[in-house]
N, CA, C and O of each residue as an XYZ file, in Angstrom:
420
protein
N       0.810     -1.144     -0.147
C      -0.059     -0.087     -0.048
C       0.816      1.276      0.026
O       0.504      2.304     -0.576
N       1.901      1.140      0.812
C       2.936      2.305      0.713
C       3.487      2.532     -0.557
O       3.456      3.676     -1.010
N       4.018      1.559     -1.237
C       4.579      1.734     -2.555
C       3.467      2.458     -3.505
O       3.791      3.331     -4.309
N       2.249      2.052     -3.351
C       1.342      2.781     -4.365
C       1.208      4.242     -3.969
O       1.173      5.096     -4.855
N       1.131      4.571     -2.702
C       1.102      5.993     -2.367
C       2.345      6.776     -2.813
O       2.263      7.877     -3.358
N       3.451      6.171     -2.563
C       4.718      6.697     -3.159
C       4.665      7.029     -4.544
O       5.100      8.113     -4.933
N       4.166      6.185     -5.330
C       4.015      6.452     -6.718
C       3.107      7.424     -7.030
O       3.382      8.252     -7.899
N       2.035      7.444     -6.431
C       0.925      8.591     -6.574
C       1.548      9.731     -6.105
O       1.289     10.723     -6.786
N       2.234      9.904     -5.232
C       2.902     11.233     -4.807
C       3.938     11.639     -5.794
O       4.090     12.837     -6.032
N       4.703     10.688     -6.420
C       5.586     11.105     -7.487
C       4.944     11.647     -8.585
O       5.276     12.760     -8.993
N       3.954     10.925     -9.184
C       3.205     11.338    -10.195
C       2.564     12.564     -9.917
O       2.515     13.268    -10.925
N       2.045     13.087     -8.898
C       1.396     14.411     -8.587
C       2.539     15.432     -8.564
O       2.379     16.525     -9.107
N       3.645     15.124     -7.977
C       4.881     16.025     -7.970
C       5.386     16.302     -9.598
O       5.717     17.417    -10.000
N       5.378     15.241    -10.325
C       5.985     15.277    -11.597
C       4.743     16.310    -12.410
O       5.006     17.322    -13.060
N       3.521     15.806    -12.194
C       2.574     16.718    -12.970
C       2.702     18.160    -12.471
O       2.878     19.015    -13.339
N       2.648     18.492    -11.368
C       2.565     19.859    -10.819
C       3.997     20.431    -11.231
O       4.040     21.625    -11.528
N       5.042     19.764    -11.269
C       6.335     20.361    -11.753
C       6.244     20.633    -13.154
O       6.671     21.694    -13.608
N       5.708     19.735    -13.889
C       5.432     20.083    -15.525
C       4.630     21.192    -15.621
O       4.948     22.062    -16.433
N       3.521     21.340    -14.854
C       2.560     22.497    -15.171
C       3.135     23.764    -14.759
O       2.878     24.829    -15.321
N       4.036     23.613    -13.618
C       4.829     25.008    -13.147
C       5.612     25.192    -14.101
O       5.510     26.317    -14.591
N       6.386     24.508    -14.581
C       7.320     24.761    -15.710
C       6.669     25.434    -17.006
O       7.187     26.340    -17.660
N       5.522     24.866    -17.239
C       4.919     25.532    -18.465
C       4.448     26.865    -18.231
O       4.631     27.761    -19.055
N       3.750     27.062    -16.965
C       3.400     28.410    -16.769
C       4.521     29.412    -16.488
O       4.427     30.542    -16.966
N       5.536     29.081    -15.770
C       6.685     29.812    -15.814
C       7.521     30.155    -17.185
O       8.184     31.176    -17.370
N       7.372     29.277    -17.926
C       7.707     29.537    -19.344
C       7.199     30.535    -20.008
O       7.890     31.424    -20.507
N       5.682     30.461    -20.088
C       4.836     31.561    -20.649
C       4.827     32.787    -19.988
O       4.535     33.798    -20.626
N       5.145     32.857    -18.630
C       5.068     34.039    -17.949
C       6.507     34.777    -18.344
O       6.553     35.974    -18.624
N       7.477     34.058    -18.334
C       8.912     34.499    -18.729
C       8.720     35.021    -20.087
O       9.061     36.195    -20.230
N       8.223     34.380    -21.179
C       8.058     34.848    -22.424
C       7.240     36.033    -22.651
O       7.575     36.904    -23.453
N       6.131     36.081    -21.932
C       5.298     37.280    -21.810
C       5.896     38.525    -21.508
O       5.795     39.556    -22.174
N       6.692     38.316    -20.184
C       7.394     39.623    -19.623
C       8.514     40.084    -20.493
O       8.734     41.266    -20.757
N       9.180     39.102    -20.904
C      10.382     39.567    -21.880
C       9.888     40.247    -23.310
O      10.414     41.242    -23.808
N       8.952     39.632    -23.778
C       8.487     40.189    -25.086
C       7.745     41.611    -24.737
O       7.690     42.510    -25.576
N       7.261     41.717    -23.609
C       6.527     43.064    -23.281
C       7.566     44.098    -22.989
O       7.519     45.216    -23.504
N       8.569     43.695    -22.104
C       9.674     44.635    -21.779
C      11.050     44.791    -22.546
O      11.489     45.913    -22.801
N      11.608     43.824    -22.847
C      12.832     43.906    -23.427
C      12.928     44.523    -24.657
O      13.859     45.310    -24.825
N      11.973     44.271    -25.742
C      11.982     44.779    -26.946
C      11.835     46.416    -26.885
O      12.574     47.171    -27.517
N      10.896     46.794    -26.133
C      10.496     48.226    -25.857
C      11.568     48.887    -25.135
O      11.952     49.981    -25.550
N      12.064     48.401    -24.179
C      13.174     49.066    -23.225
C      14.419     49.067    -23.818
O      15.049     50.125    -23.803
N      15.020     47.838    -24.473
C      16.468     47.619    -24.883
C      16.608     47.320    -26.220
O      17.733     47.104    -26.670
N      15.405     47.267    -27.084
C      15.491     46.991    -28.541
C      15.863     45.431    -28.654
O      16.398     45.130    -29.721
N      15.697     44.539    -27.864
C      16.113     43.258    -28.029
C      14.987     42.474    -28.523
O      13.816     42.775    -28.289
N      15.376     41.405    -29.249
C      14.448     40.681    -30.141
C      13.374     39.843    -29.213
O      13.704     39.494    -28.080
N      12.246     39.580    -29.676
C      11.202     38.725    -28.953
C      11.585     37.291    -28.808
O      12.241     36.844    -29.748
N      11.336     36.547    -27.912
C      11.625     35.267    -27.602
C      10.400     34.205    -27.661
O       9.279     34.574    -27.312
N      10.607     33.038    -28.056
C       9.537     31.929    -28.058
C       9.472     31.231    -26.706
O      10.226     31.541    -25.784
N       8.549     30.281    -26.617
C       8.453     29.634    -25.439
C       9.633     28.762    -24.972
O       9.925     28.670    -23.780
N      10.294     28.132    -25.942
C      11.648     27.314    -25.573
C      12.591     28.130    -25.126
O      13.247     27.903    -24.110
N      12.735     29.252    -25.944
C      13.956     30.386    -25.483
C      13.610     30.914    -24.007
O      14.500     31.197    -23.205
N      12.438     31.005    -23.758
C      11.973     31.688    -22.467
C      12.375     30.574    -21.480
O      12.939     30.912    -20.440
N      12.111     29.178    -21.741
C      12.665     28.217    -20.724
C      14.177     28.102    -20.681
O      14.741     27.861    -19.613
N      14.848     28.267    -21.811
C      16.171     28.381    -21.803
C      16.822     29.634    -20.819
O      17.884     29.636    -20.196
N      15.943     30.517    -20.908
C      16.400     31.840    -20.001
C      16.136     31.474    -18.568
O      16.877     31.816    -17.646
N      15.042     30.762    -18.429
C      14.907     30.272    -16.929
C      15.922     29.308    -16.258
O      16.309     29.279    -15.090
N      16.231     28.562    -17.270
C      17.441     27.369    -16.790
C      18.898     28.324    -16.771
O      19.701     28.269    -15.839
N      19.031     29.011    -17.719
C      20.220     30.109    -17.500
C      20.288     30.836    -16.365
O      21.338     30.807    -15.722
N      19.283     31.547    -15.955
C      19.098     32.295    -14.823
C      19.379     31.394    -13.457
O      20.081     31.738    -12.506
N      18.638     30.135    -13.611
C      18.888     29.333    -12.249
C      20.276     28.764    -12.200
O      20.727     28.642    -11.062
N      21.071     28.380    -13.218
C      22.617     28.133    -13.341
C      23.403     29.312    -12.673
O      24.164     29.142    -11.720
N      23.163     30.460    -13.230
C      23.888     31.540    -13.023
C      23.754     32.299    -11.688
O      24.662     33.035    -11.303
N      22.604     32.117    -10.973
C      22.148     32.870     -9.842
C      22.140     32.023     -8.530
O      22.366     32.456     -7.400
N      21.844     30.756     -8.874
C      21.503     29.681     -7.737
C      22.572     28.639     -7.733
O      23.154     28.284     -6.708
N      22.820     28.132     -9.012
C      23.636     26.890     -9.137
C      22.858     25.663     -9.141
O      21.627     25.647     -9.136
N      23.624     24.609     -9.150
C      23.029     23.532     -9.193
C      22.781     22.616     -7.806
O      22.021     21.657     -7.677
N      23.546     23.138     -6.954
C      23.571     22.368     -5.367
C      22.199     22.895     -4.816
O      21.916     22.397     -3.727
N      21.377     23.695     -5.261
C      20.157     24.032     -4.477
C      18.913     23.564     -5.412
O      17.860     24.189     -5.287
N      18.986     22.454     -6.376
C      17.958     22.257     -7.099
C      16.765     21.449     -5.995
O      17.153     20.743     -5.064
N      15.499     21.659     -6.246
C      14.546     21.091     -5.326
C      14.762     19.703     -5.430
O      14.627     19.194     -4.317
N      15.045     18.863     -6.313
C      15.154     17.544     -6.173
C      16.487     16.895     -5.440
O      16.685     15.697     -5.238
N      17.200     17.812     -5.154
C      18.658     17.339     -4.286
C      18.486     17.338     -2.937
O      18.862     18.263     -2.217
N      17.783     16.072     -2.441
C      17.515     16.049     -0.934
C      18.655     15.228     -0.359
O      18.296     14.216      0.244
N      19.870     15.448     -0.422
C      20.926     14.628      0.244
C      20.733     14.608      1.628
O      20.930     13.548      2.223
N      20.383     15.598      2.231
C      20.239     15.855      3.848
C      19.242     14.900      4.189
O      19.481     14.060      5.056
N      18.113     14.941      3.579
C      17.068     14.187      3.984
C      17.434     12.723      3.826
O      17.195     11.986      4.783
N      18.001     12.198      2.702
C      18.329     11.013      2.679
C      19.434     10.371      3.727
O      19.383      9.232      4.192
N      20.333     11.261      3.961
C      21.138     11.067      5.122
C      20.561     10.808      6.387
O      21.026      9.956      7.144
N      19.503     11.548      6.676
C      18.824     11.598      7.935
C      18.042     10.252      8.068
O      17.977      9.723      9.177
N      17.497      9.725      7.073
C      16.760      8.658      6.922
C      17.593      7.522      7.133
O      17.252      6.641      7.922
N      18.738      7.469      6.443
C      19.837      6.376      6.631
C      20.189      6.285      8.149
O      20.029      5.249      8.795
N      20.663      7.408      8.655
C      20.997      7.432     10.009
C      19.796      6.755     10.951
O      19.974      5.803     11.710
N      18.615      7.409     10.750
C      17.672      6.826     11.792
C      17.483      5.252     11.666
O      17.397      4.533     12.662
N      17.425      4.786     10.391
C      17.367      3.416     10.224
C      18.496      2.672     10.857
O      18.305      1.605     11.440
N      19.824      3.301     10.731
C      21.016      2.579     11.404
C      20.893      2.614     12.898
O      21.385      1.716     13.581
N      20.213      3.681     13.449
C      20.039      3.712     14.877
C      19.106      2.745     15.384
O      19.211      2.246     16.504
N      18.037      2.434     14.423
C      17.104      1.279     14.802
C      17.572     -0.199     14.710
O      16.975     -1.175     15.165
N      18.654     -0.184     14.092
C      19.145     -1.786     13.718
C      19.626     -2.144     15.080
O      19.840     -1.345     15.992
N      19.779     -3.485     15.118
C      20.449     -4.232     16.491
C      21.850     -4.449     15.645
O      22.025     -4.401     14.428
N      22.834     -4.718     16.768
C      24.245     -4.940     16.402
C      24.293     -5.902     15.388
O      25.036     -5.747     14.418
N      23.458     -7.034     15.539
C      23.516     -8.331     14.454
C      23.309     -7.577     12.999
O      24.168     -7.698     12.125
N      22.236     -6.872     12.815
C      21.791     -6.330     11.727
C      22.866     -5.462     11.080
O      23.135     -5.607      9.887
N      23.438     -4.634     11.784
C      24.551     -3.754     11.308
C      25.677     -4.470     10.860
O      26.331     -4.096      9.887
N      25.945     -5.503     11.531
C      27.169     -6.285     11.176
C      26.790     -7.052      9.803
O      27.658     -7.150      8.936
N      25.563     -7.570      9.607
C      25.201     -8.158      8.503
C      25.214     -7.301      7.321
O      25.612     -7.703      6.228
N      24.719     -5.955      7.566
C      24.833     -5.034      6.552
C      26.136     -4.675      6.129
O      26.326     -4.516      4.923
N      27.257     -4.493      7.108
C      28.468     -4.379      6.732
C      29.120     -5.478      5.946
O      29.813     -5.201      4.967
N      28.928     -6.704      6.334
C      29.457     -7.794      5.539
C      28.869     -7.840      4.157
O      29.593     -8.268      3.258
N      27.626     -7.447      3.872
C      26.942     -7.425      2.534
C      27.579     -6.276      1.666
O      27.653     -6.330      0.439
N      28.000     -5.303      2.384
C      28.594     -4.059      1.599
C      30.012     -4.456      1.114
O      30.422     -4.212     -0.021
N      30.757     -5.118      2.121
C      32.041     -5.517      1.675
C      32.207     -6.634      0.624
O      33.207     -6.693     -0.092
N      31.192     -7.518      0.557
C      31.156     -8.382     -0.624
C      30.748     -7.891     -1.739
O      30.996     -8.544     -2.753
N      30.013     -6.608     -1.861
C      29.590     -6.171     -2.929
C      28.196     -6.505     -3.165
O      27.737     -6.350     -4.297
N      27.459     -6.955     -2.201
C      26.116     -7.443     -2.672
C      25.324     -7.544     -1.225
O      25.943     -7.845     -0.204
N      23.915     -7.269     -1.217
C      23.264     -7.560      0.039
C      22.591     -8.883      0.274
O      22.004     -9.157      1.320
N      22.709     -9.677     -0.747
C      22.002    -10.875     -0.579
C      22.835    -12.060     -0.670
O      23.747    -12.098     -1.496
N      22.583    -13.089      0.160
C      23.226    -14.447      0.037
C      22.667    -15.306     -1.014
O      23.122    -16.435     -1.196
């Protein structure tokens, strides 16, 4: 049941992300085409160019280490929480499996 919930959650996030990307792309295109040609004499842009501007501004001003899908701290906390709940025998079995390059016998 939990697996189904996770896949539904992922699907909702993916759909919301795609919708947000489309909306931001059109808003960027509209703002650019309204302001930049009149103020600076620059060419108008299409939807894909507007998305490119969004990506470029993200890379230049934020960088890749703050992307929303990069949750290494959440992952680390979950792993540490699981490790704390393990018995010493379970921890040793995990260590052995990692040394052998596999987790199953």
